[in-house]
C-alpha positions as CSV (number, residue, x, y, z in Angstrom):
1,X,94.8,121.5,159.6
2,X,96.1,118.0,159.2
3,X,94.7,114.8,157.8
4,X,96.0,111.3,158.4
5,X,95.7,108.5,156.0
6,X,97.5,105.2,155.6
7,X,98.9,103.1,152.8
8,X,98.4,99.2,152.7
9,X,101.8,97.7,152.7
10,X,103.2,94.2,152.9
11,X,101.9,91.9,155.5
12,X,99.2,94.3,156.5
13,X,101.6,96.9,157.9
14,X,100.6,100.5,157.6
15,X,102.6,103.6,157.1
16,X,101.1,106.9,158.8
17,X,101.1,109.7,156.3
18,X,100.2,113.4,157.0
19,X,98.8,115.6,154.4
20,X,98.8,119.4,155.1
21,X,95.9,121.3,154.0
22,X,96.7,124.5,152.0
23,X,94.6,126.8,149.7
24,X,96.6,125.8,146.6
25,X,96.8,122.2,147.6
26,X,100.3,121.2,148.4
27,X,100.2,117.2,148.6
28,X,103.2,115.1,149.4
29,X,102.9,111.4,149.9
30,X,104.9,110.1,152.9
31,X,106.4,113.6,153.4
32,X,105.9,113.6,157.1
33,X,108.7,112.8,159.6
34,X,106.4,110.1,161.2
35,X,107.1,107.9,158.3
36,X,108.0,105.1,160.5
37,X,110.4,102.1,159.9
38,X,107.9,99.6,158.5
39,X,109.2,97.3,155.8
40,X,107.3,98.5,152.7
41,X,106.4,96.5,149.7
42,X,104.6,98.2,146.9
43,X,102.4,95.9,144.9
44,X,104.3,92.7,146.0
45,X,103.0,90.1,143.7
46,X,99.5,90.4,142.4
47,X,98.1,89.7,145.7
48,X,99.0,93.0,147.2
49,X,98.4,96.7,146.2
50,X,98.6,100.0,147.4
51,X,95.7,102.2,148.1
52,X,96.2,105.7,149.0
53,X,93.2,107.7,150.5
54,X,93.4,111.5,150.5
55,X,90.8,114.0,151.8
56,X,89.5,116.8,149.7
57,X,91.5,120.1,149.4
58,X,89.8,123.4,148.6
59,X,91.0,123.6,145.1
60,X,91.9,120.0,144.3
61,X,89.8,116.9,143.7
62,X,92.0,113.8,143.2
63,X,90.4,110.7,141.8
64,X,91.2,107.4,140.1
65,X,90.2,107.7,136.3
66,X,88.5,111.0,136.9
67,X,86.1,109.4,139.3
68,X,84.0,111.9,141.3
69,X,84.7,109.9,144.5
70,X,86.5,112.3,146.9
71,X,88.3,109.7,149.2
72,X,90.3,108.1,146.4
73,X,93.5,109.5,145.0
74,X,96.0,106.8,143.9
75,X,96.0,103.2,143.3
76,X,99.1,101.3,142.5
77,X,98.3,97.7,141.2
78,X,98.3,95.3,138.5
79,X,95.6,96.8,136.5
80,X,96.5,95.0,133.3
81,X,97.1,91.8,135.1
82,X,100.5,91.5,133.4
83,X,104.1,92.6,133.7
84,X,103.0,96.0,132.4
85,X,102.7,98.4,135.3
86,X,99.4,100.3,135.1
87,X,98.9,103.4,137.1
88,X,95.7,105.6,136.8
89,X,96.5,108.9,138.4
90,X,94.3,111.8,137.6
91,X,94.9,115.3,139.4
92,X,91.8,116.9,138.2
93,X,91.7,120.6,137.7
94,X,94.3,121.8,140.1
95,X,94.8,125.2,138.7
96,X,97.5,124.7,136.1
97,X,98.7,121.1,136.9
98,X,96.9,118.3,135.2
99,X,98.4,114.8,135.8
100,X,97.0,111.8,133.9
101,X,98.3,108.5,132.9
102,X,99.4,108.7,129.4
103,X,97.7,112.2,129.1
104,X,100.1,114.6,130.9
105,X,101.1,117.6,128.9
106,X,103.1,120.0,131.2
107,X,103.8,117.6,133.9
108,X,106.5,115.0,133.6
109,X,104.8,111.6,134.5
110,X,107.3,108.5,134.3
111,X,105.3,105.2,133.9
112,X,108.1,102.8,134.6
113,X,107.8,99.4,133.4
114,X,109.6,98.0,136.3
115,X,107.4,95.1,137.0
116,X,109.8,92.1,137.6
117,X,108.5,88.5,138.0
118,X,105.1,88.9,139.9
119,X,106.1,92.2,141.4
120,X,104.7,95.7,140.6
121,X,106.6,98.7,141.3
122,X,105.8,102.3,140.1
123,X,108.1,105.2,139.7
124,X,106.4,108.5,139.4
125,X,108.2,111.9,138.8
126,X,106.2,115.1,138.7
127,X,107.7,118.4,137.7
128,X,106.9,121.2,140.2
129,X,103.9,123.3,139.2
130,X,103.5,126.7,141.1
131,X,100.1,126.1,142.8
132,X,100.6,122.4,143.3
133,X,103.5,120.1,144.0
134,X,102.9,116.4,143.8
135,X,105.4,113.9,144.9
136,X,105.3,110.1,145.3
137,X,106.7,108.8,148.6
138,X,109.2,111.6,149.1
139,X,110.3,110.7,152.5
140,X,114.0,110.8,152.9
141,X,114.4,107.3,153.9
142,X,114.9,103.9,152.3
143,X,112.9,100.8,153.0
144,X,113.9,97.3,152.0
145,X,112.1,94.2,151.1
146,X,115.2,92.0,151.6
147,X,115.9,89.0,149.3
148,X,115.3,85.6,150.9
149,X,117.6,82.8,150.2
150,X,117.3,80.8,147.0
151,X,115.6,83.6,145.2
152,X,115.6,83.2,141.4
153,X,113.6,86.4,140.6
154,X,116.0,89.4,140.3
155,X,114.5,92.8,140.4
156,X,116.1,96.1,139.9
157,X,116.5,98.9,142.5
158,X,113.2,100.9,142.1
159,X,112.6,104.5,143.1
160,X,109.4,106.0,144.0
161,X,109.5,109.8,143.8
162,X,112.7,111.8,144.6
163,X,114.3,109.8,147.3
164,X,112.2,106.8,148.4
165,X,113.8,103.5,147.4
166,X,112.2,100.0,147.4
167,X,114.4,97.0,146.9
168,X,111.9,94.4,145.7
169,X,113.2,90.9,145.6
170,X,110.2,88.5,145.2
171,X,110.8,84.7,145.0
172,X,108.5,82.7,142.7
173,X,107.1,80.8,145.6
174,X,106.2,83.9,147.5
175,X,104.7,85.6,144.6
176,X,101.9,83.1,144.7
177,X,101.0,83.7,148.4
178,X,97.7,85.8,149.1
179,X,97.8,87.9,152.3
180,X,94.9,88.2,154.4
181,X,94.0,91.8,153.6
182,X,94.1,91.1,149.9
183,X,90.4,90.3,149.2
184,X,89.3,93.6,151.0
185,X,91.9,95.7,149.2
186,X,91.3,94.3,145.6
187,X,87.6,94.5,146.0
188,X,87.8,98.3,147.0
189,X,90.2,98.8,144.1
190,X,87.9,97.0,141.6
191,X,85.0,98.9,142.7
192,X,86.8,102.3,142.1
193,X,88.0,101.1,138.7
194,X,84.8,99.6,137.5
195,X,83.1,102.7,138.6
196,X,85.4,105.0,136.7
197,X,85.1,102.8,133.6
198,X,81.2,103.0,133.8
199,X,81.5,106.8,134.1
200,X,83.6,106.8,130.9
201,X,85.4,103.8,129.3
202,X,88.8,105.3,129.1
203,X,90.5,101.8,129.1
204,X,88.3,100.1,126.7
205,X,88.8,103.1,124.2
206,X,92.3,102.7,124.6
207,X,92.3,99.0,123.9
208,X,89.9,99.6,121.0
209,X,92.5,101.9,119.4
210,X,95.6,99.8,120.1
211,X,95.8,98.5,116.5
212,X,95.7,102.1,115.2
213,X,98.5,103.1,117.6
214,X,100.6,100.2,116.4
215,X,100.0,101.0,112.8
216,X,101.2,104.6,113.5
217,X,104.6,103.3,114.7
218,X,104.7,100.8,112.0
219,X,104.1,103.3,109.3
220,X,106.7,105.7,110.6
221,X,109.3,102.9,110.7
222,X,108.6,101.7,107.1
223,X,108.7,105.4,105.8
224,X,112.0,106.1,107.7
225,X,110.8,108.9,109.9
226,X,113.1,108.0,112.8
227,X,116.2,107.5,110.8
228,X,115.7,111.0,109.3
229,X,115.0,112.8,112.6
230,X,117.9,110.9,114.3
231,X,120.4,112.1,111.5
232,X,119.1,115.5,111.4
233,X,121.2,118.2,113.4
234,X,117.9,120.2,114.1
235,X,114.2,119.7,114.4
236,X,112.3,119.4,111.2
237,X,108.9,120.7,110.1
238,X,106.4,118.3,108.7
239,X,106.9,119.7,105.0
240,X,110.6,118.9,105.3
241,X,110.1,115.4,106.5
242,X,107.4,114.9,103.7
243,X,109.7,116.3,101.0
244,X,112.7,114.0,102.1
245,X,110.7,110.9,102.4
246,X,108.4,111.5,99.4
247,X,105.1,111.7,101.1
248,X,102.1,114.1,101.1
249,X,102.7,117.1,103.5
250,X,99.3,116.6,105.1
251,X,99.5,113.0,105.7
252,X,103.0,113.5,107.2
253,X,101.8,116.2,109.5
254,X,99.0,114.0,110.8
255,X,101.4,111.0,111.3
256,X,104.1,113.1,113.2
257,X,101.2,114.7,115.3
258,X,100.1,111.2,116.3
259,X,103.7,110.2,117.1
260,X,103.9,113.2,119.5
261,X,100.5,112.3,121.0
262,X,102.0,108.8,122.0
263,X,105.3,110.3,123.2
264,X,107.4,108.9,120.5
265,X,108.4,112.4,119.0
266,X,108.7,115.8,120.5
267,X,107.3,119.1,119.0
268,X,108.0,122.7,119.4
269,X,106.2,125.4,117.7
270,X,108.3,128.4,116.5
271,X,106.8,131.3,114.7
272,X,103.6,129.3,113.8
273,X,105.7,126.4,112.5
274,X,105.7,122.9,114.2
275,X,109.2,121.4,114.5
276,X,109.5,117.7,115.2
277,X,112.3,115.8,116.8
278,X,113.1,112.3,118.1
279,X,112.8,111.3,121.8
280,X,115.7,109.3,123.3
281,X,113.4,106.1,123.1
282,X,112.7,106.6,119.4
283,X,116.4,107.1,118.7
284,X,117.6,104.2,120.6
285,X,114.9,101.6,119.5
286,X,113.2,102.8,116.4
287,X,115.9,104.1,114.1
288,X,117.4,101.5,112.0
289,X,120.9,102.5,112.4
290,X,120.8,102.2,116.3
291,X,122.8,99.5,118.0
292,X,119.6,98.5,119.9
293,X,117.2,99.0,117.0
294,X,114.0,97.1,117.0
295,X,113.3,98.1,113.4
296,X,113.4,94.6,112.0
297,X,111.0,93.4,114.6
298,X,108.5,96.3,113.8
299,X,108.8,95.5,110.0
300,X,107.9,91.9,110.7
301,X,105.1,92.8,112.9
302,X,103.7,95.1,110.4
303,X,104.1,93.1,107.2
304,X,103.7,89.4,108.4
305,X,101.9,89.4,111.9
306,X,99.5,92.2,111.2
307,X,98.1,90.6,108.2
308,X,97.7,87.1,110.1
309,X,95.9,88.8,112.9
310,X,93.3,90.1,110.5
311,X,92.1,86.4,110.6
312,X,92.2,85.9,114.3
313,X,88.4,85.2,114.4
314,X,88.8,82.2,111.9
315,X,91.8,81.0,113.8
316,X,89.7,80.8,117.1
317,X,86.9,79.2,115.2
318,X,88.9,76.7,113.5
319,X,91.7,76.1,116.1
320,X,94.5,76.4,113.6
321,X,96.9,78.8,112.0
322,X,95.9,81.1,109.2
323,X,98.8,80.7,106.8
324,X,96.4,79.3,104.0
325,X,94.0,82.2,104.2
326,X,96.8,84.9,104.7
327,X,99.5,83.7,102.4
328,X,97.9,80.8,100.5
329,X,100.4,78.2,102.0
330,X,99.3,74.9,103.7
331,X,98.9,75.2,107.6
332,X,100.7,71.8,108.1
333,X,104.2,73.1,107.3
334,X,104.7,76.3,109.6
335,X,108.2,77.2,108.6
336,X,107.4,76.7,104.9
337,X,105.2,79.7,105.4
338,X,107.7,81.6,107.7
339,X,110.6,80.9,105.1
340,X,108.4,81.2,102.0
341,X,110.9,83.4,100.4
342,X,114.6,84.8,101.1
343,X,112.9,88.0,101.8
344,X,110.6,86.7,104.4
345,X,113.1,84.4,105.9
346,X,115.4,87.5,106.5
347,X,112.5,89.5,108.1
348,X,111.9,86.6,110.4
349,X,115.5,86.4,111.3
350,X,115.6,90.2,111.9
351,X,112.7,89.8,114.3
352,X,114.7,87.0,116.2
353,X,117.9,89.2,116.3
354,X,116.0,92.2,117.7
355,X,114.4,90.0,120.4
356,X,117.7,89.1,121.9
357,X,118.9,92.8,121.6
358,X,116.2,93.3,124.4
359,X,116.3,89.9,126.4
360,X,119.4,88.0,125.4
361,X,121.6,89.1,128.3
362,X,118.9,88.5,131.0
363,X,117.9,85.0,129.7
364,X,121.4,83.8,129.5
365,X,122.6,85.0,132.9
366,X,119.3,83.9,134.8
367,X,121.5,81.0,136.0
368,X,125.1,80.6,136.3
369,X,125.9,78.5,133.2
370,X,129.7,78.7,133.5
371,X,130.0,75.0,134.3
372,X,128.8,73.9,130.9
373,X,131.9,73.8,128.6
374,X,130.1,73.2,125.3
375,X,126.9,74.9,124.6
376,X,124.8,74.5,121.5
377,X,121.8,76.7,120.6
378,X,119.4,74.5,118.6
379,X,117.4,76.7,116.2
380,X,119.8,79.6,117.1
381,X,118.9,81.6,113.9
382,X,121.3,84.7,113.5
383,X,123.4,83.7,116.5
384,X,122.3,86.8,118.4
385,X,121.6,84.9,121.6
386,X,124.7,82.7,121.2
387,X,126.7,85.8,121.1
388,X,125.2,86.8,124.3
389,X,126.0,83.5,125.7
390,X,129.6,83.6,124.5
391,X,130.0,87.1,126.0
392,X,128.6,86.0,129.4
393,X,130.7,82.8,129.5
394,X,133.9,83.3,127.5
395,X,135.5,79.9,128.7
396,X,132.6,77.9,127.0
397,X,132.4,77.1,123.2
398,X,129.1,78.2,121.8
399,X,127.7,76.7,118.6
400,X,124.5,77.7,116.6
401,X,122.6,74.7,115.2
402,X,120.0,75.6,112.4
403,X,118.9,74.8,108.8
404,X,121.4,75.2,106.2
405,X,119.5,78.1,104.5
406,X,119.3,79.8,107.8
407,X,122.9,79.4,108.7
408,X,124.0,80.7,105.2
409,X,121.8,83.8,105.7
410,X,123.0,84.4,109.2
411,X,126.7,84.2,108.1
412,X,125.9,86.6,105.3
413,X,123.8,89.2,106.9
414,X,124.2,89.0,110.6
415,X,127.8,88.1,111.1
416,X,129.9,90.3,113.4
417,X,133.6,90.9,113.6
418,X,135.6,88.7,116.1
419,X,132.5,86.4,116.4
420,X,133.2,83.7,119.0
421,X,130.3,81.7,117.9
422,X,130.5,78.6,115.5
423,X,127.6,77.6,113.1
424,X,126.6,73.9,112.4
425,X,123.8,72.9,109.9
426,X,121.1,70.3,110.4
427,X,117.5,69.7,111.5
428,X,116.9,68.9,115.1
429,X,113.7,67.1,114.5
430,X,114.9,64.7,111.5
431,X,118.7,64.6,111.9
432,X,121.2,64.1,114.6
433,X,122.2,67.0,117.0
434,X,125.9,67.8,118.0
435,X,127.2,66.7,121.2
436,X,127.1,69.3,124.1
437,X,127.0,69.7,127.8
438,X,124.0,72.3,127.5
439,X,121.4,72.6,124.9
440,X,119.5,75.9,124.3
441,X,115.9,76.0,123.2
442,X,115.0,79.7,122.9
443,X,111.5,80.2,121.5
444,X,111.4,76.8,120.1
445,X,108.8,74.7,122.2
446,X,106.1,77.3,121.9
447,X,106.1,76.7,118.2
448,X,104.9,73.2,118.5
449,X,102.2,70.8,120.2
450,X,103.2,68.8,123.1
451,X,104.0,65.5,121.2
452,X,106.6,67.3,119.0
453,X,108.2,69.1,122.2
454,X,108.5,65.7,124.0
455,X,110.1,64.2,121.0
456,X,112.7,67.0,120.8
457,X,113.4,66.9,124.6
458,X,113.8,63.1,124.5
459,X,116.4,63.5,121.6
460,X,118.3,66.1,123.8
461,X,118.0,63.9,127.0
462,X,119.6,60.9,125.0
463,X,122.4,63.3,123.6
464,X,123.3,64.6,127.0
465,X,125.8,63.3,129.5
466,X,125.0,63.0,133.2
467,X,125.3,66.3,134.5
468,X,124.4,67.8,131.2
469,X,121.2,70.0,130.8
470,X,118.9,72.0,128.6
471,X,117.9,75.6,129.1
472,X,114.4,76.7,127.8
473,X,113.7,80.2,127.0
474,X,110.0,81.2,126.6
475,X,107.4,83.7,127.6
476,X,105.7,81.9,130.4
477,X,102.2,82.3,131.6
478,X,101.2,82.7,135.1
479,X,99.9,79.5,136.7
480,X,96.6,81.3,137.7
481,X,96.0,82.3,134.1
482,X,96.0,86.0,135.0
483,X,98.9,87.1,132.7
484,X,101.5,88.2,131.8
485,X,99.5,89.9,128.9
486,X,102.4,89.7,126.6
487,X,102.6,85.9,127.1
488,X,98.8,85.7,126.4
489,X,99.2,87.7,123.3
490,X,102.2,85.5,122.2
491,X,100.0,82.5,122.7
492,X,97.3,83.8,120.4
493,X,100.1,84.4,118.0
494,X,101.0,80.8,118.0
495,X,97.5,79.9,117.3
496,X,97.3,82.2,114.2
497,X,100.8,81.6,112.8
498,X,102.2,78.2,114.2
499,X,101.0,74.9,115.9
500,X,102.0,75.6,119.5
501,X,101.2,77.7,122.5
502,X,102.8,79.6,125.4
503,X,102.8,77.6,128.5
504,X,103.0,78.0,132.3
505,X,106.1,76.7,134.2
506,X,104.5,73.7,135.5
507,X,103.7,72.6,131.9
508,X,107.3,72.9,130.9
509,X,108.3,71.1,134.1
510,X,105.9,68.3,133.3
511,X,107.4,67.7,129.9
512,X,110.9,68.0,131.3
513,X,110.1,65.4,134.0
514,X,108.4,63.1,131.6
515,X,111.6,63.0,129.3
516,X,113.7,62.3,132.2
517,X,115.2,65.7,133.3
518,X,115.3,66.6,137.0
519,X,116.4,69.4,139.2
520,X,114.1,71.9,137.3
521,X,114.7,75.6,138.1
522,X,112.5,78.5,136.9
523,X,113.8,82.1,136.6
524,X,111.4,84.9,135.6
525,X,113.5,87.7,134.3
526,X,110.7,90.4,134.4
527,X,111.0,91.0,130.7
528,X,109.4,89.3,127.7
529,X,111.1,86.1,128.2
530,X,112.1,83.6,131.1
531,X,114.5,80.7,131.6
532,X,114.1,77.2,132.8
533,X,117.1,75.1,133.5
534,X,116.9,71.2,133.9
535,X,119.7,68.7,134.3
536,X,120.0,65.2,133.0
């Protein structure tokens, strides 16, 4: 017996799918040879989404977020309205196979953070389970969404299932378009999601406990759990970890179990003893000794940002930062609070250094900057972004310009061998800035209100020669105020810690135009930070 269903795709095209009915429920999405030759766009921009409808099998009920509705099985969409791809897939009580977003135990569920710009793509991989094989888009074909000319949003090659590939290249202007079928599709999706949350508020509970999850990771980093496991030749018991790190065995066991629960660690039980080991992600990003370590970022989040956010309600009431209440320092001098001691300054510099480990290459290669011979990174801190710039454009000279104490600390604690970056001391607000063909402002303007941003941009404009420019690197909001959630959270952080805010591209473009710049180009990298290039 065959059932036919359709998947909504780009420009209202549909792909015919065939689901065969068997007693143990073998479900393959897009498995049939009648897949067709449509150009498929999965969740292209927020205006589009994919809704898969599947009839009920004898031993399998598939629903979204454990909904009792029979006809809904999978929704790919921008559930979090952000660059984070959210997929709610629950394959309920299918013999020995349980698939759930962030809940899978025996089934490999890969939730790919592949959202680039305003495009959503999902990569699901399920391991084969004897009574049930679930695959996402397993047709042995490739469909392409070809890149239009003058596209500045670059997306990776994305895989759905085992052999279905989508090349999602979505230009900024097209991301804003709403296709005719979107209201119907989004309303259906919202209906199912709201119904599932009304049945049981999984998502709300996940959000409520978010701060606890963060503190689990923070605590493990501060105690040195990830470094110990990385350097161990074999998995360790909680008692061994506790002994090595000087903690209580009971507390460490609970911490390690929580880290397993959020897929940061792995565990095996042998002869009644739980043995813990690092995942690849933990070894790469959470261990202090890794080349891509985010350890410094985590320490800053835990010891500086976390206390500040305890006073978020007061920040919202008062509309100003909470440095006075949190650290006893006046709210007017933001960087007096950030650099209140050498230890705190080094923590902040470590945060900035970690940020460019993740995003540096993408933001400096968002545009071809090889035509700029001299580049100055204003407020360049440790020089991490400048090093990425020097590596990408070896024929250009790159200089970091920052406060004297910052430059001294950068050269003492963050220098590298064969460093092709120069350092120059000064204050870009009160002093002169060195001559350059291109000025870089990376995570600078978001610290300040518009009047101070305009003051700095005018100074840069006056220092630029014709044909010179400025590169802004910021976490940019969407124009429709629907995300990305990371940028929205960053904007709240600017409220509680600094004087500025995150902005949409149109706001940065307005400030650049007002100070004389033209030929303004925007590139969303699809990661935490985006780039804007403007020419004098």
